C-alpha positions in Angstrom: 0.0 0.0 0.0 1.8 3.2 -1.1 1.2 6.8 -1.1 2.0 9.2 -3.8 4.5 12.1 -3.5 1.6 14.5 -3.1 0.8 13.8 0.6 4.2 15.3 1.6 3.5 18.6 0.0 3.7 21.5 2.5 0.6 23.2 3.8 0.2 26.8 2.8 2.7 29.1 4.5 1.3 31.7 6.9 1.8 35.2 5.5 3.4 37.4 8.1 5.8 40.3 8.1 9.3 39.2 8.9 12.5 41.2 9.3 15.3 40.5 6.8 17.7 37.8 8.0 21.0 39.1 9.5 24.2 38.3 7.9 25.7 35.1 9.3 29.0 35.5 11.1 32.0 34.1 9.4 34.1 31.5 11.1 35.0 27.8 11.0 32.4 25.7 9.3 30.5 23.3 11.5 29.6 19.8 10.6 26.3 20.0 8.7 25.2 16.4 9.0 23.0 15.0 11.8 24.6 12.7 14.3 24.7 9.0 13.4 24.3 8.1 17.0 23.8 10.2 20.1 23.5 9.8 23.9 20.1 8.9 25.4 17.8 11.8 25.7 15.9 12.7 28.9 12.2 12.5 28.5 11.0 16.0 29.1 8.1 17.6 27.2 8.8 20.8 25.3 7.3 23.9 26.8 5.2 26.2 24.7 8.1 28.5 24.5 10.4 25.8 23.3 7.9 24.7 20.7 7.8 28.3 19.4 11.6 28.3 19.5 11.7 25.1 17.4 9.4 26.6 14.8 11.6 29.7 14.7 14.7 27.6 14.2 13.1 25.6 11.4 12.1 28.9 9.7 15.8 29.8 9.6 16.7 26.8 7.5 17.9 28.4 4.3 16.2 27.9 0.9 16.0 25.9 -1.2 15.7 23.4 1.6 12.2 22.7 2.8 12.0 22.0 6.5 9.0 20.5 8.1 6.9 22.7 10.4 6.3 21.6 14.0 3.0 19.9 13.2 4.5 17.9 10.4 7.5 17.1 12.6 5.2 15.5 15.1 3.5 13.2 12.5 6.8 12.4 11.0 8.3 11.3 14.3 5.3 9.0 15.0 5.8 7.5 11.5 9.5 6.9 12.3 8.8 5.4 15.7 6.2 2.9 14.3 8.8 1.2 12.1 9.4 -2.4 13.3 13.2 -1.8 13.5 14.6 1.3 15.2 15.8 3.9 12.7 19.2 5.5 13.4 18.9 9.2 14.4 21.2 10.3 11.6 18.8 8.7 9.0 15.6 10.5 10.1 16.9 13.8 11.5 18.0 14.9 8.0 14.3 14.9 6.9 13.4 17.4 9.7 15.4 20.2 8.1 14.5 19.1 4.6 11.6 16.8 3.7 13.8 15.1 1.0 16.8 14.8 3.3 19.1 17.1 1.4 22.3 18.2 3.1 22.4 21.4 5.1 25.0 24.1 4.3 28.1 23.6 6.3 27.8 27.0 8.0 24.3 26.2 9.3 24.2 24.9 12.9 21.2 22.6 13.2 22.2 21.2 16.6 19.6 23.3 18.5 16.9 21.9 16.2 18.1 18.3 16.7 18.2 18.8 20.5 14.6 19.8 20.6 13.3 17.3 18.1 15.1 14.4 19.8 13.4 15.4 23.1 10.0 15.1 21.4 11.1 11.8 19.8 12.0 10.4 23.2 8.7 11.6 24.7 6.7 10.0 21.8 8.7 6.8 22.0 7.9 6.4 25.6 4.2 7.0 25.0 4.0 4.6 22.1 5.9 1.9 24.0 3.5 2.1 26.9 0.5 2.6 24.7 -0.3 5.9 26.4 -2.2 8.7 24.9 -0.2 11.7 24.0 -0.9 15.3 23.0 -0.3 15.8 19.2 1.2 19.0 18.0 -2.1 20.0 16.2 -3.5 23.5 16.5 -6.8 25.1 16.0 -7.0 27.4 13.0 -7.6 31.0 13.4 -11.1 32.2 12.6 -10.0 33.9 9.3 -8.1 30.8 8.1 -9.2 27.8 6.2 -12.5 26.7 4.8 -15.7 26.3 6.9 -18.3 23.6 7.1 -21.7 24.2 8.5 -20.3 23.4 11.9 -17.1 25.5 11.6 -13.6 24.7 10.3 -13.1 21.5 8.5 -11.0 19.4 11.0 -9.0 17.9 8.1 -7.4 21.3 7.5 -5.8 21.4 10.9 -4.7 17.8 11.0 -3.5 17.6 7.4 0.1 18.7 8.2 0.4 16.0 10.9 -0.8 13.3 8.5 1.5 14.7 5.7 4.4 14.4 8.1 3.4 10.8 8.9 3.2 10.0 5.1 6.7 11.5 4.6 8.1 9.0 7.1 6.4 6.1 5.3 7.9 7.2 2.0 11.5 7.1 3.3 11.0 4.3 5.8 8.4 1.9 4.3 8.9 -1.1 6.6 5.6 -0.5 8.4 3.7 -0.6 5.1 5.0 -4.1 4.4 2.8 -5.6 7.1 -0.4 -7.4 6.0 -2.8 -4.9 4.5 -5.7 -6.2 6.5 -3.9 -5.2 9.7 -3.1 -1.7 8.5 -6.3 -0.6 6.7 -8.4 0.4 9.8 -5.8 2.6 11.5 -4.4 4.0 8.2 -8.0 5.0 7.2 -8.2 7.2 10.4 -5.1 9.1 9.2 -5.4 9.1 5.4 -9.0 10.1 5.4 -7.6 13.7 5.7 -5.8 13.3 2.3 -7.5 13.6 -1.1 -8.3 10.2 -2.6 -6.0 11.1 -5.6 -3.1 11.2 -3.1 -3.4 7.4 -2.6 -2.0 4.8 -5.0 -3.0 1.1 -5.2 -5.0 1.4 -2.1 -8.5 0.3 -3.1 -9.2 -1.3 0.3 -8.0 1.7 2.2 -10.2 4.1 0.1 -13.2 1.8 0.6 -12.6 1.9 4.4 -12.2 5.7 4.4 -15.5 6.0 2.5 -17.2 3.9 5.2 -16.2 6.3 8.0 -18.3 9.1 9.3 -16.5 12.5 9.2 -15.0 13.5 12.6 -17.5 15.7 14.4 -14.9 18.3 15.3 -11.2 18.8 15.7 -11.1 17.1 19.1 -12.4 13.9 17.6 -9.9 14.2 14.6 -7.0 14.7 17.0 -8.1 11.8 19.2 -8.2 9.6 16.0 -4.5 10.5 15.3 -3.5 9.1 18.6 -5.8 6.1 18.3 -4.5 5.2 14.9 -0.8 5.6 16.1 -1.4 3.2 18.9 -3.3 0.7 16.7 -0.4 0.7 14.3 2.0 0.2 17.2 0.0 -3.0 18.0 0.9 -4.2 14.5 4.5 -3.3 14.2 5.6 -3.2 17.8 3.4 -5.8 19.6 3.5 -6.1 23.4 2.2 -8.9 25.6 -0.1 -6.8 27.6 -1.6 -3.5 26.7 -2.0 -0.9 29.5 -5.3 0.8 29.9 -5.5 4.0 27.9 -6.5 7.2 29.7 -8.8 9.7 28.0 -7.4 11.5 25.0 -6.0 15.0 25.3 -8.0 17.7 23.4 -6.3 19.7 20.7 -4.1 22.6 21.6 -5.9 26.0 22.0 -4.7 29.1 20.3 -2.5 29.8 17.3 0.4 27.5 16.4 3.9 28.9 16.6 4.1 31.6 13.9 6.0 30.7 10.7 8.2 33.5 9.5 8.5 32.6 5.9 
């Protein structure tokens, strides 16, 4: 079951005034590549300020590279962590600063990005291993953004970047998708329902399952389904003998996401 290249396209950028970038100081070039291996990371959730800092750092990645935004990062990390074999940090970190994994300029120091992202990776890894609910980095749209349904914003617009990040991980690390289709169809439908049908290839059973689902009533339901789908997929690729009880899901984050500056 494969997805086309389209699901990894970036969501529309926020239009906001941004000061011109300062000249970078000259000096010895730093290693541009992510670490192949790194010391264990303490599990500590990012604060709202650190999350905004991460978005600001991603915004500083120079063109033509296309970094993920923080919502895509979150879906991407879940997609990486659901692989049946652990992916070395150096293999997946490069896709944070460019969706296609292109090399950074040697004078760009990505270590602050890697530090924050690896903390989120550790936090999600612990939640998935224990089958605990987690708080996805999905944000409500501002009133003037997006398209409206009769009930308000279409939830798919808010969760689409998260799903696109997840799909990006499956493109570059496809081992999860090699499991039996019958095991994957139900949880994948909860995720890929937020993509256009044209974005799916050779996935008739998946499309049929998506068409059988009722649309999520609101964003809280859509976000809960992201978590539910992640944990269901973990049961397939990372089985455990006993599944801990799952506490109630966390509602979507309130307020605007960290601003994008380009």
